[in-house]
N, CA, C and O atoms as a GROMACS GRO file, in nm:
protein
  316
    1MET      N    1  11.505   9.676   8.836
    1MET     CA    2  11.369   9.625   8.830
    1MET      C    3  11.271   9.741   8.819
    1MET      O    4  11.281   9.838   8.895
    2GLU      N    5  11.177   9.732   8.727
    2GLU     CA    6  11.080   9.838   8.702
    2GLU      C    7  10.973   9.840   8.811
    2GLU      O    8  10.925   9.735   8.853
    3GLN      N    9  10.936   9.960   8.854
    3GLN     CA   10  10.831   9.977   8.955
    3GLN      C   11  10.693   9.966   8.890
    3GLN      O   12  10.670  10.022   8.783
    4LEU      N   13  10.603   9.895   8.955
    4LEU     CA   14  10.465   9.887   8.908
    4LEU      C   15  10.384  10.001   8.967
    4LEU      O   16  10.405  10.040   9.082
    5THR      N   17  10.293  10.054   8.889
    5THR     CA   18  10.200  10.152   8.945
    5THR      C   19  10.083  10.076   9.008
    5THR      O   20  10.061   9.958   8.978
    6PHE      N   21  10.010  10.144   9.094
    6PHE     CA   22   9.895  10.081   9.158
    6PHE      C   23   9.792  10.041   9.052
    6PHE      O   24   9.732   9.934   9.062
    7HIS      N   25   9.772  10.125   8.952
    7HIS     CA   26   9.677  10.096   8.844
    7HIS      C   27   9.718   9.970   8.766
    7HIS      O   28   9.635   9.886   8.734
    8GLU      N   29   9.847   9.959   8.737
    8GLU     CA   30   9.896   9.840   8.666
    8GLU      C   31   9.874   9.714   8.748
    8GLU      O   32   9.837   9.610   8.694
    9LEU      N   33   9.896   9.724   8.878
    9LEU     CA   34   9.875   9.609   8.967
    9LEU      C   35   9.727   9.572   8.971
    9LEU      O   36   9.692   9.454   8.964
   10GLN      N   37   9.640   9.672   8.982
   10GLN     CA   38   9.496   9.644   8.983
   10GLN      C   39   9.453   9.577   8.853
   10GLN      O   40   9.375   9.481   8.855
   11SER      N   41   9.502   9.626   8.742
   11SER     CA   42   9.467   9.568   8.611
   11SER      C   43   9.514   9.423   8.601
   11SER      O   44   9.441   9.337   8.553
   12TYR      N   45   9.636   9.398   8.647
   12TYR     CA   46   9.690   9.262   8.645
   12TYR      C   47   9.605   9.169   8.730
   12TYR      O   48   9.570   9.059   8.685
   13LEU      N   49   9.572   9.211   8.850
   13LEU     CA   50   9.493   9.126   8.939
   13LEU      C   51   9.352   9.104   8.886
   13LEU      O   52   9.298   8.994   8.896
   14ALA      N   53   9.292   9.208   8.830
   14ALA     CA   54   9.157   9.193   8.773
   14ALA      C   55   9.157   9.092   8.660
   14ALA      O   56   9.065   9.011   8.651
   15GLN      N   57   9.257   9.097   8.576
   15GLN     CA   58   9.268   9.001   8.465
   15GLN      C   59   9.294   8.860   8.516
   15GLN      O   60   9.234   8.764   8.468
   16LYS      N   61   9.383   8.848   8.612
   16LYS     CA   62   9.423   8.717   8.663
   16LYS      C   63   9.309   8.645   8.735
   16LYS      O   64   9.296   8.523   8.725
   17TYR      N   65   9.226   8.720   8.806
   17TYR     CA   66   9.124   8.658   8.891
   17TYR      C   67   8.982   8.687   8.845
   17TYR      O   68   8.891   8.691   8.928
   18LYS      N   69   8.961   8.708   8.716
   18LYS     CA   70   8.827   8.743   8.670
   18LYS      C   71   8.730   8.625   8.674
   18LYS      O   72   8.609   8.647   8.675
   19GLU      N   73   8.779   8.503   8.678
   19GLU     CA   74   8.690   8.387   8.686
   19GLU      C   75   8.645   8.366   8.831
   19GLU      O   76   8.715   8.404   8.924
   20GLY      N   77   8.529   8.306   8.848
   20GLY     CA   78   8.481   8.269   8.980
   20GLY      C   79   8.450   8.389   9.068
   20GLY      O   80   8.479   8.388   9.187
   21ARG      N   81   8.392   8.492   9.010
   21ARG     CA   82   8.370   8.616   9.084
   21ARG      C   83   8.228   8.623   9.138
   21ARG      O   84   8.149   8.704   9.091
   22ASN      N   85   8.196   8.540   9.234
   22ASN     CA   86   8.071   8.558   9.306
   22ASN      C   87   8.107   8.588   9.451
   22ASN      O   88   8.221   8.571   9.492
   23SER      N   89   8.011   8.633   9.528
   23SER     CA   90   8.039   8.679   9.665
   23SER      C   91   8.110   8.574   9.749
   23SER      O   92   8.206   8.605   9.820
   24SER      N   93   8.064   8.452   9.743
   24SER     CA   94   8.123   8.346   9.823
   24SER      C   95   8.268   8.318   9.783
   24SER      O   96   8.356   8.306   9.868
   25ALA      N   97   8.292   8.309   9.653
   25ALA     CA   98   8.428   8.282   9.605
   25ALA      C   99   8.521   8.398   9.638
   25ALA      O  100   8.636   8.376   9.678
   26LEU      N  101   8.473   8.521   9.622
   26LEU     CA  102   8.555   8.638   9.653
   26LEU      C  103   8.587   8.645   9.802
   26LEU      O  104   8.699   8.678   9.840
   27PHE      N  105   8.489   8.614   9.886
   27PHE     CA  106   8.514   8.615  10.030
   27PHE      C  107   8.617   8.510  10.069
   27PHE      O  108   8.706   8.538  10.149
   28MET      N  109   8.607   8.393  10.012
   28MET     CA  110   8.704   8.287  10.044
   28MET      C  111   8.844   8.326   9.998
   28MET      O  112   8.942   8.299  10.068
   29LYS      N  113   8.856   8.390   9.882
   29LYS     CA  114   8.987   8.436   9.835
   29LYS      C  115   9.041   8.545   9.927
   29LYS      O  116   9.161   8.548   9.955
   30LEU      N  117   8.954   8.634   9.974
   30LEU     CA  118   8.997   8.740  10.067
   30LEU      C  119   9.052   8.679  10.194
   30LEU      O  120   9.157   8.720  10.242
   31VAL      N  121   8.981   8.582  10.250
   31VAL     CA  122   9.028   8.516  10.372
   31VAL      C  123   9.160   8.444  10.346
   31VAL      O  124   9.251   8.450  10.430
   32GLU      N  125   9.173   8.378  10.233
   32GLU     CA  126   9.298   8.310  10.197
   32GLU      C  127   9.414   8.409  10.190
   32GLU      O  128   9.523   8.382  10.240
   33GLU      N  129   9.390   8.523  10.128
   33GLU     CA  130   9.496   8.624  10.115
   33GLU      C  131   9.533   8.683  10.251
   33GLU      O  132   9.651   8.712  10.275
   34ILE      N  133   9.436   8.701  10.340
   34ILE     CA  134   9.467   8.749  10.475
   34ILE      C  135   9.556   8.648  10.547
   34ILE      O  136   9.648   8.686  10.620
   35GLY      N  137   9.530   8.519  10.526
   35GLY     CA  138   9.617   8.416  10.582
   35GLY      C  139   9.758   8.424  10.526
   35GLY      O  140   9.855   8.400  10.598
   36GLU      N  141   9.770   8.459  10.399
   36GLU     CA  142   9.903   8.472  10.338
   36GLU      C  143   9.976   8.595  10.393
   36GLU      O  144  10.099   8.594  10.404
   37VAL      N  145   9.902   8.701  10.428
   37VAL     CA  146   9.963   8.816  10.494
   37VAL      C  147  10.016   8.773  10.631
   37VAL      O  148  10.128   8.809  10.669
   38ALA      N  149   9.938   8.696  10.704
   38ALA     CA  150   9.982   8.646  10.834
   38ALA      C  151  10.107   8.561  10.820
   38ALA      O  152  10.199   8.572  10.901
   39GLU      N  153  10.112   8.478  10.719
   39GLU     CA  154  10.229   8.393  10.694
   39GLU      C  155  10.353   8.480  10.667
   39GLU      O  156  10.460   8.454  10.721
   40ALA      N  157  10.337   8.582  10.584
   40ALA     CA  158  10.449   8.672  10.553
   40ALA      C  159  10.496   8.745  10.678
   40ALA      O  160  10.616   8.760  10.700
   41LEU      N  161  10.402   8.791  10.760
   41LEU     CA  162  10.439   8.860  10.884
   41LEU      C  163  10.512   8.766  10.980
   41LEU      O  164  10.609   8.806  11.044
   42ASN      N  165  10.464   8.643  10.991
   42ASN     CA  166  10.532   8.545  11.076
   42ASN      C  167  10.675   8.522  11.030
   42ASN      O  168  10.766   8.509  11.113
   43GLN      N  169  10.696   8.517  10.900
   43GLN     CA  170  10.832   8.499  10.848
   43GLN      C  171  10.918   8.621  10.875
   43GLN      O  172  11.034   8.608  10.915
   44LEU      N  173  10.862   8.740  10.854
   44LEU     CA  174  10.938   8.863  10.877
   44LEU      C  175  10.973   8.882  11.024
   44LEU      O  176  11.080   8.935  11.056
   45GLU      N  177  10.885   8.840  11.113
   45GLU     CA  178  10.907   8.854  11.257
   45GLU      C  179  10.989   8.740  11.316
   45GLU      O  180  11.021   8.742  11.435
   46GLY      N  181  11.023   8.643  11.234
   46GLY     CA  182  11.107   8.532  11.281
   46GLY      C  183  11.032   8.421  11.353
   46GLY      O  184  11.096   8.332  11.409
   47ARG      N  185  10.900   8.424  11.353
   47ARG     CA  186  10.823   8.317  11.416
   47ARG      C  187  10.816   8.191  11.330
   47ARG      O  188  10.788   8.081  11.379
   48LYS      N  189  10.843   8.209  11.201
   48LYS     CA  190  10.849   8.096  11.109
   48LYS      C  191  10.973   8.113  11.022
   48LYS      O  192  11.024   8.224  11.005
   49GLU      N  193  11.020   8.002  10.968
   49GLU     CA  194  11.137   8.007  10.880
   49GLU      C  195  11.104   8.088  10.755
   49GLU      O  196  11.000   8.067  10.691
   50ASN      N  197  11.192   8.180  10.721
   50ASN     CA  198  11.173   8.262  10.602
   50ASN      C  199  11.232   8.189  10.482
   50ASN      O  200  11.354   8.179  10.469
   51LEU      N  201  11.145   8.139  10.396
   51LEU     CA  202  11.188   8.065  10.279
   51LEU      C  203  11.213   8.156  10.160
   51LEU      O  204  11.255   8.110  10.054
   52GLY      N  205  11.186   8.286  10.177
   52GLY     CA  206  11.212   8.382  10.070
   52GLY      C  207  11.107   8.383   9.960
   52GLY      O  208  11.124   8.453   9.860
   53ASP      N  209  10.999   8.308   9.976
   53ASP     CA  210  10.898   8.302   9.871
   53ASP      C  211  10.774   8.385   9.904
   53ASP      O  212  10.674   8.380   9.832
   54SER      N  213  10.781   8.460  10.013
   54SER     CA  214  10.666   8.537  10.056
   54SER      C  215  10.699   8.686  10.051
   54SER      O  216  10.808   8.728  10.090
   55SER      N  217  10.605   8.765  10.003
   55SER     CA  218  10.624   8.909   9.994
   55SER      C  219  10.505   8.978  10.060
   55SER      O  220  10.392   8.967  10.013
   56LEU      N  221  10.532   9.048  10.168
   56LEU     CA  222  10.425   9.117  10.239
   56LEU      C  223  10.356   9.218  10.147
   56LEU      O  224  10.234   9.231  10.150
   57GLU      N  225  10.434   9.288  10.067
   57GLU     CA  226  10.376   9.388   9.976
   57GLU      C  227  10.279   9.325   9.878
   57GLU      O  228  10.169   9.377   9.856
   58LYS      N  229  10.318   9.214   9.819
   58LYS     CA  230  10.231   9.147   9.721
   58LYS      C  231  10.105   9.092   9.788
   58LYS      O  232   9.995   9.101   9.733
   59GLU      N  233  10.121   9.036   9.907
   59GLU     CA  234  10.005   8.980   9.977
   59GLU      C  235   9.909   9.090  10.019
   59GLU      O  236   9.787   9.072  10.010
   60LEU      N  237   9.961   9.204  10.064
   60LEU     CA  238   9.874   9.316  10.099
   60LEU      C  239   9.802   9.370   9.976
   60LEU      O  240   9.685   9.408   9.984
   61ALA      N  241   9.870   9.374   9.863
   61ALA     CA  242   9.805   9.417   9.738
   61ALA      C  243   9.691   9.322   9.702
   61ALA      O  244   9.586   9.366   9.657
   62ASP      N  245   9.712   9.192   9.722
   62ASP     CA  246   9.606   9.094   9.695
   62ASP      C  247   9.487   9.116   9.788
   62ASP      O  248   9.372   9.109   9.744
   63VAL      N  249   9.513   9.144   9.916
   63VAL     CA  250   9.405   9.170  10.012
   63VAL      C  251   9.324   9.292   9.969
   63VAL      O  252   9.201   9.290   9.970
   64ILE      N  253   9.395   9.399   9.931
   64ILE     CA  254   9.326   9.519   9.886
   64ILE      C  255   9.241   9.489   9.763
   64ILE      O  256   9.127   9.535   9.753
   65HIS      N  257   9.296   9.413   9.671
   65HIS     CA  258   9.223   9.378   9.549
   65HIS      C  259   9.095   9.300   9.582
   65HIS      O  260   8.987   9.336   9.535
   66TYR      N  261   9.107   9.194   9.662
   66TYR     CA  262   8.990   9.112   9.691
   66TYR      C  263   8.889   9.184   9.778
   66TYR      O  264   8.769   9.164   9.764
   67ASP      N  265   8.937   9.270   9.867
   67ASP     CA  266   8.845   9.350   9.947
   67ASP      C  267   8.762   9.441   9.857
   67ASP      O  268   8.641   9.451   9.872
   68LYS      N  269   8.829   9.505   9.764
   68LYS     CA  270   8.760   9.594   9.670
   68LYS      C  271   8.660   9.515   9.584
   68LYS      O  272   8.547   9.560   9.565
   69GLN      N  273   8.700   9.401   9.534
   69GLN     CA  274   8.612   9.319   9.451
   69GLN      C  275   8.493   9.267   9.531
   69GLN      O  276   8.381   9.266   9.481
   70TYR      N  277   8.518   9.223   9.654
   70TYR     CA  278   8.411   9.169   9.739
   70TYR      C  279   8.310   9.278   9.772
   70TYR      O  280   8.189   9.255   9.764
   71ARG      N  281   8.359   9.396   9.808
   71ARG     CA  282   8.267   9.507   9.839
   71ARG      C  283   8.184   9.546   9.717
   71ARG      O  284   8.064   9.570   9.729
   72ALA      N  285   8.247   9.552   9.602
   72ALA     CA  286   8.174   9.587   9.479
   72ALA      C  287   8.068   9.482   9.449
   72ALA      O  288   7.956   9.516   9.411
   73ASP      N  289   8.103   9.355   9.466
   73ASP     CA  290   8.008   9.247   9.439
   73ASP      C  291   7.892   9.254   9.537
   73ASP      O  292   7.777   9.233   9.497
   74CYS      N  293   7.919   9.283   9.664
   74CYS     CA  294   7.813   9.293   9.764
   74CYS      C  295   7.719   9.410   9.733
   74CYS      O  296   7.598   9.400   9.752
   75LEU      N  297   7.776   9.520   9.686
   75LEU     CA  298   7.692   9.634   9.648
   75LEU      C  299   7.600   9.599   9.533
   75LEU      O  300   7.484   9.639   9.531
   76LEU      N  301   7.653   9.524   9.435
   76LEU     CA  302   7.570   9.485   9.321
   76LEU      C  303   7.458   9.392   9.361
   76LEU      O  304   7.348   9.398   9.306
   77VAL      N  305   7.486   9.304   9.457
   77VAL     CA  306   7.384   9.210   9.504
   77VAL      C  307   7.272   9.284   9.575
   77VAL      O  308   7.155   9.247   9.561
   78LYS      N  309   7.305   9.390   9.650
   78LYS     CA  310   7.204   9.465   9.725
   78LYS      C  311   7.117   9.551   9.635
   78LYS      O  312   7.006   9.586   9.673
   79LEU      N  313   7.167   9.587   9.516
   79LEU     CA  314   7.089   9.675   9.427
   79LEU      C  315   6.971   9.607   9.368
   79LEU      O  316   6.896   9.668   9.292
   0.00000   0.00000   0.00000
């Protein structure tokens, strides 16, 4: 399996989620992704059944992406 670079992942996420990019929508997506990180951690720690469909790495990448997008959007609103 080929390794993705961080830049490739950022480009993929930017393309995938370019619609609905206002502060409120971005914040809600960030909160949703944080919940998915919690779900992945619960599965990894054995607190929930691991169905094999959750990836902590992917969920953390999504959190980083939405955090970056939300911060950028907030900066643009303040300007």
